[in-house]
C-alpha positions as CSV (number, residue, x, y, z in Angstrom):
1,X,0.0,0.0,0.0
2,X,2.8,2.4,0.9
3,X,4.5,1.5,-2.4
4,X,1.3,2.2,-4.3
5,X,0.8,5.5,-2.4
6,X,4.3,6.6,-3.1
7,X,3.9,5.7,-6.8
8,X,0.7,7.7,-7.0
9,X,2.5,10.7,-5.3
10,X,5.3,10.5,-7.8
11,X,2.8,10.3,-10.7
12,X,1.0,13.4,-9.3
13,X,4.3,15.3,-9.1
14,X,5.2,14.4,-12.6
15,X,1.8,15.4,-13.8
16,X,2.1,18.8,-12.1
17,X,5.6,19.3,-13.6
18,X,4.3,18.3,-17.1
19,X,1.4,20.7,-16.9
20,X,3.7,23.5,-15.6
21,X,6.1,22.9,-18.6
22,X,3.2,22.9,-21.0
23,X,2.0,26.2,-19.6
24,X,5.5,27.6,-19.9
25,X,5.8,26.4,-23.4
26,X,2.4,27.8,-24.3
27,X,3.3,31.1,-22.7
28,X,6.6,31.2,-24.6
29,X,4.8,30.3,-27.8
30,X,2.3,33.1,-27.3
31,X,5.2,35.5,-26.6
32,X,7.0,34.3,-29.7
33,X,3.9,34.7,-31.7
34,X,3.2,38.1,-30.3
35,X,6.8,39.2,-31.0
36,X,6.6,37.7,-34.5
37,X,3.3,39.5,-35.1
38,X,4.7,42.8,-33.9
39,X,7.9,42.2,-36.0
40,X,5.7,41.5,-39.1
41,X,3.7,44.6,-38.4
42,X,6.8,46.7,-38.3
43,X,8.1,45.2,-41.6
44,X,4.7,45.8,-43.2
45,X,4.9,49.4,-42.0
46,X,8.4,49.9,-43.4
47,X,7.4,48.4,-46.7
48,X,4.3,50.5,-46.9
49,X,6.3,53.6,-46.0
50,X,9.0,52.9,-48.7
51,X,6.4,52.1,-51.3
52,X,4.6,55.4,-50.5
53,X,7.9,57.4,-50.7
54,X,8.7,55.7,-54.0
55,X,5.3,56.6,-55.5
56,X,5.8,60.2,-54.4
57,X,9.3,60.3,-55.9
58,X,8.0,58.9,-59.2
59,X,5.3,61.6,-59.3
60,X,7.8,64.3,-58.6
61,X,10.1,63.1,-61.4
62,X,7.1,62.9,-63.8
63,X,6.2,66.5,-63.0
64,X,9.8,67.6,-63.5
65,X,9.9,65.9,-66.8
66,X,6.6,67.5,-67.9
67,X,7.8,70.9,-66.7
68,X,11.1,70.5,-68.7
69,X,9.2,69.5,-71.8
70,X,7.0,72.6,-71.4
71,X,10.0,74.8,-71.0
72,X,11.7,73.4,-74.2
73,X,8.5,73.7,-76.2
74,X,7.9,77.2,-75.0
75,X,11.5,78.4,-75.8
76,X,12.2,76.5,-79.0
77,X,11.1,78.0,-82.3
78,X,8.2,76.3,-84.0
79,X,8.5,76.3,-87.8
80,X,5.7,75.9,-90.3
81,X,7.9,74.3,-92.9
82,X,11.6,73.8,-93.9
83,X,13.6,74.8,-97.0
84,X,17.0,73.2,-97.6
85,X,19.4,75.3,-99.6
86,X,22.7,74.3,-101.1
87,X,24.7,77.5,-101.6
88,X,28.2,78.4,-102.8
89,X,30.6,79.1,-99.9
90,X,31.0,82.7,-100.9
91,X,27.3,83.4,-100.2
92,X,27.5,82.5,-96.5
93,X,27.1,85.9,-94.8
94,X,24.4,87.2,-97.2
95,X,22.4,84.0,-97.2
96,X,22.5,83.7,-93.5
97,X,21.2,87.2,-93.2
98,X,18.4,86.7,-95.7
99,X,17.4,83.3,-94.3
100,X,17.0,84.9,-90.9
101,X,14.8,87.6,-92.4
102,X,12.7,85.0,-94.3
103,X,12.2,82.9,-91.2
104,X,11.1,85.8,-89.1
105,X,8.6,87.0,-91.7
106,X,7.1,83.7,-92.7
107,X,7.7,81.2,-89.9
108,X,9.4,78.8,-92.3
109,X,12.9,77.4,-91.5
110,X,15.8,77.7,-93.9
111,X,18.6,75.1,-93.6
112,X,21.7,76.0,-95.6
113,X,24.7,73.8,-96.6
114,X,27.7,75.8,-97.8
115,X,30.5,74.3,-100.0
116,X,32.1,74.6,-103.4
117,X,29.5,74.7,-106.2
118,X,31.1,71.7,-107.7
119,X,30.8,69.6,-104.6
120,X,27.2,70.7,-104.0
121,X,26.2,69.9,-107.6
122,X,27.6,66.4,-107.3
123,X,25.8,65.8,-104.1
124,X,22.5,66.9,-105.7
125,X,23.3,64.5,-108.6
126,X,23.6,61.7,-106.1
127,X,20.3,62.4,-104.5
128,X,21.0,64.8,-101.7
129,X,17.7,66.4,-100.4
130,X,18.2,70.0,-101.6
131,X,15.3,72.3,-102.5
132,X,17.3,75.2,-103.8
133,X,20.7,75.3,-105.5
134,X,22.7,78.5,-105.6
135,X,25.8,78.2,-107.7
136,X,28.8,80.6,-108.0
137,X,29.0,79.9,-111.8
138,X,26.8,78.9,-114.7
139,X,28.8,75.8,-115.5
140,X,27.6,73.8,-112.5
141,X,24.0,74.9,-112.9
142,X,24.2,73.9,-116.5
143,X,25.7,70.6,-115.4
144,X,22.6,69.8,-113.3
145,X,20.3,71.2,-116.0
146,X,21.7,68.8,-118.6
147,X,20.8,66.0,-116.2
148,X,17.3,67.3,-115.5
149,X,18.2,67.9,-111.9
150,X,16.8,71.4,-111.7
151,X,13.5,73.1,-112.7
152,X,14.6,75.0,-115.7
153,X,11.7,77.5,-115.5
154,X,12.7,78.5,-112.0
155,X,16.3,79.4,-112.9
156,X,17.5,83.0,-112.3
157,X,20.9,84.4,-113.0
158,X,20.8,86.6,-110.0
159,X,24.2,88.0,-108.9
160,X,27.5,89.2,-110.1
161,X,30.9,89.5,-108.4
162,X,34.5,90.3,-109.0
163,X,37.8,88.6,-108.1
164,X,40.6,90.3,-106.2
165,X,44.2,89.8,-105.1
166,X,44.4,89.8,-101.3
167,X,47.1,89.8,-98.7
168,X,47.2,89.6,-94.8
169,X,46.0,92.9,-93.4
170,X,49.2,93.4,-91.4
171,X,51.4,93.4,-94.5
172,X,52.4,96.3,-96.7
173,X,52.2,94.5,-100.0
174,X,51.8,96.8,-103.0
175,X,51.2,95.2,-106.4
176,X,49.3,96.4,-109.5
177,X,47.5,93.8,-111.6
178,X,48.5,94.2,-115.2
179,X,49.9,92.0,-118.0
180,X,53.0,90.2,-116.9
181,X,53.0,91.8,-113.4
182,X,55.6,90.3,-111.0
183,X,53.3,88.0,-109.1
184,X,55.9,85.2,-108.8
185,X,58.5,87.6,-107.4
186,X,56.0,88.9,-104.9
187,X,55.2,85.4,-103.7
188,X,58.9,84.7,-103.1
189,X,59.1,81.3,-101.4
190,X,55.4,81.5,-100.5
191,X,52.3,80.2,-102.3
192,X,49.3,81.7,-104.0
193,X,46.1,80.6,-102.3
194,X,43.2,79.9,-104.7
195,X,40.2,77.6,-104.8
196,X,40.9,74.4,-106.8
197,X,41.2,75.7,-110.4
198,X,40.2,72.3,-111.8
199,X,36.6,72.5,-110.5
200,X,35.8,75.3,-108.1
201,X,34.4,78.4,-109.8
202,X,36.6,81.0,-108.0
203,X,39.7,79.0,-108.9
204,X,38.6,78.7,-112.5
205,X,38.1,82.4,-112.7
206,X,41.5,83.0,-111.1
207,X,43.3,80.7,-113.5
208,X,41.6,82.3,-116.5
209,X,42.6,85.8,-115.4
210,X,46.2,84.8,-114.7
211,X,46.4,83.1,-118.1
212,X,45.1,86.2,-119.9
213,X,47.6,88.4,-118.0
214,X,50.5,86.0,-118.9
215,X,51.6,85.0,-115.4
216,X,50.0,81.6,-114.9
217,X,53.0,79.7,-116.1
218,X,55.3,81.4,-113.6
219,X,53.1,80.7,-110.6
220,X,51.5,77.4,-111.4
221,X,54.0,75.5,-109.3
222,X,53.4,77.9,-106.4
223,X,49.8,77.3,-105.9
224,X,48.0,76.4,-102.6
225,X,44.8,75.0,-104.0
226,X,41.8,74.9,-101.5
227,X,38.6,72.9,-101.6
228,X,36.6,76.2,-101.8
229,X,37.1,79.9,-101.9
230,X,36.6,80.4,-98.2
231,X,39.3,77.9,-97.4
232,X,41.7,79.8,-99.7
233,X,40.7,83.0,-97.9
234,X,41.6,81.4,-94.6
235,X,45.1,80.5,-95.8
236,X,45.7,84.2,-96.3
237,X,43.9,85.4,-93.2
238,X,46.0,83.1,-91.0
239,X,49.2,84.2,-92.7
240,X,49.9,80.8,-94.2
241,X,50.0,82.3,-97.8
242,X,51.3,85.8,-98.6
243,X,48.7,86.3,-101.4
244,X,45.5,84.8,-102.6
245,X,42.8,85.3,-105.2
246,X,39.2,85.3,-103.9
247,X,35.9,87.0,-104.6
248,X,35.6,90.6,-103.6
249,X,32.7,89.7,-101.3
250,X,34.9,87.2,-99.5
251,X,37.6,89.8,-98.9
252,X,35.0,92.3,-97.5
253,X,33.8,89.6,-95.1
254,X,37.3,88.9,-93.6
255,X,39.0,91.6,-91.5
256,X,42.3,89.8,-91.4
257,X,42.9,90.4,-95.2
258,X,43.0,93.5,-97.4
259,X,42.5,93.9,-101.1
260,X,45.7,94.5,-103.0
261,X,44.1,95.0,-106.3
262,X,41.1,94.0,-108.4
263,X,41.2,91.9,-111.6
264,X,39.6,93.6,-114.6
265,X,36.3,92.0,-115.7
266,X,37.8,91.5,-119.2
267,X,40.4,89.1,-117.8
268,X,37.9,86.3,-117.0
269,X,34.5,85.1,-118.0
270,X,31.6,87.0,-116.4
271,X,31.0,85.9,-112.8
272,X,27.4,84.9,-112.6
273,X,25.5,83.3,-109.6
274,X,22.5,81.4,-110.8
275,X,19.8,80.0,-108.5
276,X,17.1,77.5,-109.1
277,X,14.7,75.0,-107.5
278,X,15.9,71.4,-107.7
279,X,13.8,68.9,-109.7
280,X,13.3,66.7,-106.6
281,X,12.3,69.4,-104.1
282,X,9.7,68.3,-101.6
283,X,9.2,71.6,-99.9
284,X,6.1,73.6,-100.8
285,X,7.9,76.7,-99.4
286,X,11.0,76.5,-101.6
287,X,9.4,78.6,-104.4
288,X,8.6,81.3,-101.8
289,X,12.2,81.5,-100.6
290,X,13.5,81.7,-104.2
291,X,11.0,84.5,-104.9
292,X,12.2,86.3,-101.7
293,X,15.9,86.1,-102.9
294,X,14.9,88.0,-106.0
295,X,12.9,90.6,-104.2
296,X,13.6,94.3,-103.8
297,X,14.0,93.7,-100.1
298,X,16.7,91.1,-100.7
299,X,18.5,93.3,-103.2
300,X,19.5,95.7,-100.4
301,X,21.1,92.8,-98.6
302,X,23.0,91.6,-101.6
303,X,24.4,95.0,-102.3
304,X,25.3,95.4,-98.6
305,X,27.6,92.4,-98.9
306,X,29.2,93.6,-102.1
307,X,27.3,91.6,-104.7
308,X,26.0,93.1,-108.0
309,X,22.4,92.3,-108.6
310,X,21.8,91.5,-112.3
């Protein structure tokens, strides 16, 4: 009996201990669950906060982008249409001036590419998207006309010019252009800057004049041929060549050179600048720009830059 009583007592004790451990375990479990729940809530709060801030940031950047777009649109000019012009390099200042006037009065944009007439004509022949071609001689306009690359009925022989002998403005060179004048001696060991006489109009005019005057043979080996007349002008302006032959209008546009003398018109073919619409023009405003170039308003600008209006 005592053994049985003692056994029952031991079972009772073990039962109490087991229940106590279970309560402790349950309590710990609840504590862990509560902590875990609080931890999860905190994570959810952080995630929600971050997501909210991200959305606010995105809205801010979108507003900034829209504002920037508004500013660009408000400050950039809006053009009704565009006219692309291929013009001889010697026309730069005058065309820039006239294009600006045309843009302001019509709202159409004028985009101009300047180069030697020969280079521009070949580009048009290859399909370059020009609306207007303004050449420094009739040869290259005739070249495109023969290939049906210009609208013949739009062609106008608009301007005239002259060619001059120039030197750097800081020099005291004195030389009179006349038959057999001492150009070779004046050059010394230097070179004569001219546009390429094989193809560029200004160079062709220069060669013709020097041949007529009887001095071409003496200076042919002393040439500094350039890709266009403005490049030849730059050689003299920078002092890289002591003398050069350019258009009068080029010399007037460059303060670093001075005119030594002018070639008589009889020494070279007439200098004529024809302008025409290209056969493949896509611009409905090209004809309006061409008409503007021939207007009385444009005439004042041409004469301002030294051109003769025909």
